[in-house]
C-alpha positions, -999 to 999 in steps of 0.1 A, spaced: 522 404 -49 528 375 -25 503 347 -18 487 364 13 481 396 -7 466 376 -36 442 358 -13 433 391 5 425 406 -29 401 377 -37 383 381 -4 373 417 -9 358 411 -44 320 417 -45 300 384 -49 285 400 -80 319 400 -96 316 362 -100 292 370 -129 318 389 -149 326 425 -158 303 454 -150 290 454 -185 282 417 -183 275 412 -146 237 406 -148 224 373 -137 213 354 -168 178 339 -166 162 310 -185 124 307 -183 109 273 -186 72 277 -194 61 310 -210 23 309 -202 5 335 -181 26 329 -150 58 326 -168 53 360 -185 42 375 -152 74 365 -134 96 372 -164 81 407 -167 92 415 -131 126 400 -136 131 420 -168 127 452 -148 154 442 -123 186 458 -136 206 429 -121 190 403 -144 189 395 -181 165 371 -197 186 351 -221 165 319 -228 129 310 -232 114 275 -234 78 265 -243 61 238 -264 41 265 -282 58 291 -302 29 316 -299 36 317 -262 72 325 -267 63 352 -293 38 367 -269 66 368 -242 89 386 -266 62 411 -275 52 418 -239 89 419 -227 110 437 -254 142 431 -234 137 394 -239 135 397 -277 170 384 -283 166 355 -259 174 320 -272 144 299 -279 139 262 -269 110 238 -271 128 212 -250 137 223 -214 166 198 -213 183 217 -241 179 250 -223 194 235 -191 225 223 -210 229 256 -230 259 277 -219 256 310 -201 225 305 -180 229 312 -143 194 306 -130 162 289 -143 126 299 -135 102 270 -137 67 281 -146 54 250 -164 20 233 -156 21 219 -121 25 182 -130 57 190 -148 73 208 -118 90 177 -103 107 165 -135 118 200 -145 131 207 -110 149 174 -109 166 182 -142 175 217 -131 191 203 -99 212 179 -120 223 208 -142 235 227 -111 214 257 -116 200 283 -92 163 275 -92 131 296 -88 102 271 -91 66 283 -90 43 267 -65 31 240 -58 58 213 -57 37 188 -77 2 176 -86 3 144 -66 22 127 -37 46 108 -59 56 139 -78 61 159 -46 83 131 -32 103 131 -64 109 169 -61 118 167 -24 143 138 -31 159 159 -58 161 188 -34 180 167 -9 207 160 -36 210 197 -48 243 215 -50 246 233 -17 261 264 -34 229 269 -54 199 290 -42 166 272 -45 134 291 -39 97 285 -45 68 308 -55 52 309 -21 54 346 -22 39 353 13 71 340 29 90 370 14 65 398 19 77 424 44 42 426 58 39 388 63 74 387 78 64 415 102 32 397 112 52 365 118 77 384 139 50 398 160 36 364 166 70 350 176 76 379 200 47 368 222 28 401 219 -4 382 210 2 352 232 -3 316 219 -20 307 187 -54 291 196 -70 288 161 -59 294 125 -80 301 94 -73 305 57 -98 318 32 -93 316 -6 -128 326 -18 -127 339 -54 -145 336 -87 -132 321 -118 -156 294 -129 -174 302 -161 -210 292 -160 -213 294 -197 -184 272 -209 -194 236 -216 -173 205 -221 -186 202 -257 -168 235 -265 -134 220 -257 -111 210 -286 -81 186 -281 -57 215 -284 -76 235 -258 -75 206 -234 -38 202 -240 -31 239 -233 -57 245 -205 -42 222 -179 -59 238 -148 -93 220 -148 -77 185 -148 -66 171 -115 -38 150 -129 -22 182 -143 -30 208 -116 -36 188 -85 -70 203 -82 -78 238 -68 -67 229 -33 -32 221 -45 -27 247 -73 -45 276 -56 -50 270 -19 -15 257 -12 -7 294 -6 -30 295 24 -19 262 39 17 272 35 11 302 57 -7 280 83 23 257 83 47 286 85 30 303 114 24 270 132 60 259 126 50 224 116 28 204 92 -6 190 104 -10 155 117 -43 148 101 -72 163 82 -110 160 76 -128 178 48 -156 180 22 -159 196 -12 -173 192 -47 -186 209 -78 -216 232 -82 -209 252 -113 -178 238 -131 -190 220 -162 -157 205 -176 -126 190 -162 -126 170 -130 -116 195 -103 -137 209 -75 -150 245 -72 -156 246 -34 -142 229 -3 -137 231 34 -109 213 53 -100 211 90 -63 204 97 -52 191 131 -18 203 140 -17 186 174 -16 202 209 -52 213 204 -43 236 174 -65 235 144 -63 253 110 -94 257 88 -92 261 50 -123 276 33 -120 279 -5 -142 283 -35 -142 296 -71 -179 305 -70 -177 340 -56 -193 365 -80 -180 401 -79 -166 394 -44 -135 378 -29 -118 370 4 -82 359 4 -65 361 38 -53 342 69 -64 348 104 -46 338 136 -67 340 168 -43 341 197 -48 342 235 -39 379 236 -48 392 202 -55 385 165 -33 388 135 -48 389 99 -24 385 70 -32 394 34 -13 399 2 -20 436 5 -17 442 42 -15 428 77 -37 438 107 -30 435 144 -58 436 169 -53 436 207 -79 441 235 -83 477 245 -62 490 216 -70 505 182 -63 479 154 -31 485 135 -32 479 97 -1 482 76 -5 481 38 19 463 14 40 486 -7 38 465 -39 28 432 -54 45 406 -32 58 385 -62 83 413 -67 96 408 -31 100 371 -37 118 375 -71 141 403 -58 150 382 -28 158 353 -51 182 374 -73 198 390 -42 206 356 -27 221 344 -59 243 376 -63 253 377 -26 261 339 -26 236 332 2 222 299 -9 191 284 8 172 253 -2 134 256 3 125 223 -14 116 205 19 91 230 34 77 237 -1 71 200 -5 55 198 30 31 227 22 21 209 -11 16 177 8 -6 195 33 -28 205 4 -28 169 -8 -37 157 27 -68 179 25 -76 165 -10 -74 129 2 -96 137 32 -122 151 9 -119 122 -15 -123 95 12 -148 113 34 -129 106 66 -100 117 87 -67 110 70 -33 111 88 0 125 75 16 91 76 -13 76 56 -8 103 30 29 95 26 22 58 23 -4 64 -5 23 68 -32 
């Protein structure tokens, strides 16, 4: 075989071959953070024949034990209590970061330094400084590594179709956008006096410094879709919010924010955790020639004089996001989503700052706040 023939042979090898023989070709996965979301993502990954969960990391061994019980295929995974040790362990192709929100920036930064493919759950951080840290790390990332975030709507076939319809001009120009995240979740019976130090350490969500507050941890999904469909981040925001039912922690349980995207385009965010036996989680785009509604379970297109068209999602959209992540790793099609994921998180933080100050806050002012 001459040199030309040898090079030709290399070019026709499947990208998956880079992961070894057929018996050992699965993408190996290390999960950092094995709480509820970590187990949720790991469960879907364990059902993908292209992957193998080989490492688990958590501060609490009972969480790791629960993961191994719920996901038998992860029973032989190596166990770590220090994520830095997992990142330096041999034989791990990708890492999934599902830690509490405030740890996302430092774990992401370390994973970038370790030259891993990264799937990081949303949001990009709990505060402006953390998001800036993550975005800076993203700019330095190995360009051969695929970096994706848990903004699942971006990878849902139904959301993608709705976005394509919008771009096609079928519904004209966007005139107004609205995101709802109206759910329950606040226990009216739990009191601060019931919380033990260990419970506080494990239950990070009700504390703003750890979660970013509900507008960051929860509502970032909706503002991400507004940014995506508007193709930009807002210029400023005004808002109001507070607590009516929550009795421990320091996060809100209801809020309303108006985002100004410039050129007379506004996006409204309405969110609460007070809804009892009822919920509304969707986005609506009112355009000059029609309306598009997007939802994790469907999209709906309405145009004057026509019957509305509703298309249901085929499955839970987290599966779409995770499958796409593994596909891009295997097919050597790296993308780096750190910048727009950071901007969507900053958009949520812009709304939070507007609520805190009780006045209009600009994007530049937000960036200068940390």
